[in-house]
Structures are given as structure tokens and as C-alpha cells.
C-alpha positions as CSV (number, residue, x, y, z in Angstrom):
1,M,0.0,0.0,0.0
2,S,1.3,3.5,-0.8
3,V,0.3,5.2,2.5
4,P,1.0,3.4,5.7
5,T,-2.2,1.5,6.8
6,E,-2.4,3.2,10.1
7,H,-2.3,6.6,8.4
8,V,-5.2,5.7,6.0
9,E,-7.3,4.6,9.0
10,Q,-6.6,7.9,10.8
11,I,-7.6,9.7,7.7
12,R,-10.9,7.9,7.5
13,D,-11.6,8.4,11.2
14,R,-11.3,12.2,11.2
15,P,-11.9,13.6,7.7
16,G,-12.8,17.1,8.9
17,T,-9.4,17.8,10.4
18,L,-7.0,16.8,7.7
19,D,-4.1,19.1,6.8
20,V,-3.3,18.8,3.1
21,R,-0.3,20.7,1.7
22,M,1.5,20.9,-1.6
23,L,5.1,21.5,-0.8
24,P,7.5,22.9,-3.3
25,A,10.6,21.0,-4.5
26,Y,13.4,21.0,-1.9
27,D,11.1,22.0,0.9
28,N,12.7,21.9,4.3
29,Y,10.3,19.2,5.4
30,L,12.0,16.8,3.0
31,V,15.5,18.2,3.2
32,G,15.9,19.0,6.9
33,Y,15.7,15.6,8.4
34,R,18.3,12.8,8.5
35,G,15.7,10.1,8.3
36,R,12.8,10.2,5.9
37,E,10.7,7.3,7.2
38,S,8.0,9.6,8.8
39,S,7.8,11.9,5.8
40,V,8.0,9.7,2.7
41,P,6.9,6.0,2.6
42,A,10.0,3.8,1.9
43,A,8.4,2.4,-1.2
44,H,8.2,5.8,-2.8
45,H,11.5,7.4,-1.9
46,G,12.6,7.1,-5.5
47,R,9.5,9.0,-6.8
48,V,10.3,11.9,-4.5
49,R,14.1,11.7,-4.8
50,P,14.7,10.2,-8.3
51,G,18.5,10.9,-8.1
52,G,21.0,13.5,-9.1
53,G,20.1,15.6,-6.0
54,V,16.5,16.2,-7.3
55,I,13.7,16.4,-4.7
56,R,10.3,16.8,-6.3
57,P,7.4,18.8,-5.1
58,T,5.2,16.7,-2.9
59,V,1.6,16.4,-1.6
60,V,1.5,15.8,2.2
61,V,-1.5,14.7,4.2
62,D,-1.2,15.1,8.0
63,G,2.6,14.5,7.7
64,P,3.3,11.6,5.3
65,T,3.8,12.3,1.6
66,V,1.0,10.8,-0.5
67,G,2.2,11.9,-4.0
68,T,4.1,14.4,-6.1
69,W,2.9,17.2,-8.2
70,A,4.1,19.2,-11.2
71,R,3.1,22.2,-13.2
72,R,1.9,21.6,-16.7
73,D,0.5,23.6,-19.6
74,G,2.8,26.5,-19.1
75,G,2.1,26.4,-15.3
76,R,-1.6,26.8,-15.7
77,V,-2.4,23.3,-14.5
78,V,-1.1,21.5,-11.4
79,Q,-1.0,17.7,-12.0
80,V,-0.9,15.5,-8.9
81,D,0.6,12.0,-9.1
82,A,-0.7,10.2,-6.0
83,F,1.2,7.1,-4.9
84,G,-2.0,5.2,-4.9
85,P,-5.8,5.6,-4.6
86,L,-6.7,8.2,-2.0
87,P,-9.9,8.2,0.1
88,S,-12.5,10.4,-1.6
89,Q,-12.4,13.1,1.1
90,V,-8.6,13.3,0.8
91,Q,-8.8,13.5,-3.0
92,A,-11.3,16.4,-2.7
93,L,-8.9,18.3,-0.4
94,V,-6.0,17.6,-2.7
95,D,-8.0,18.9,-5.6
96,A,-8.9,22.0,-3.7
97,E,-5.3,22.6,-2.8
98,S,-4.2,22.1,-6.4
99,S,-6.9,24.6,-7.6
100,A,-5.8,27.1,-5.0
101,G,-2.2,26.8,-6.2
102,T,-3.2,27.3,-9.8
103,R,-5.3,30.4,-8.9
104,F,-2.3,31.8,-7.0
105,L,0.1,31.2,-9.9
106,H,-2.3,32.4,-12.6
107,P,-5.0,34.7,-11.2
108,A,-7.8,35.6,-13.6
109,T,-7.2,38.8,-15.5
């Protein structure tokens, strides 16, 4: 499973209090700690840190990383690549965060 089982259960138990963030590449949350076990599931380290010193932008839900994201279409679209299926309430919050990021980067003129 992409997200630790106990984390998925916590998400389902308290959907109204989730903290969803889209962190930029090289964010201190991913750079500033010696161990990465609590921030990125071991099975997905390579997707966050593909090599060559690259650290991709990530989607974080209540601490653990659940996917990566990238800007597409000249920065007008934020594409999220989740590590696996997300509970519907989490997906809705990720979509809202993604839309907020797009509006911030490209406000309507």
C-alpha cells in the first residue's frame, strides 16, 4: 500500500481535520531531516528523490507524503501524481489545494 495502513485509518476516522499541503521542490520538510521514514513511505523514496540531487514537489496529508505534483500547460495546470488511490475526502482536499495553487500562480485577469 502506498500510504501506511495506520495513516489511512486515521484519515478515515477524522476527515474534517485533515491538513493537506502541496510542498515545493526541496522543501525543508523533506531536506531538513536525516531520516525520511516519517515523511515519505519507503516504497516511494525514488519517486520523491529520483536521483541527481533532485527532490520533487510533494503532496502531504497530515505528515506523510502521498504523492508528487508538477506544473503543466505553461504552469496553468497542477498535475498531482498520487502514490495510490486516495480516500474520496482526501482526494477532494488535494483537488482544492491544487486549484488554489493554480489560482495563485495564474490569477484571472
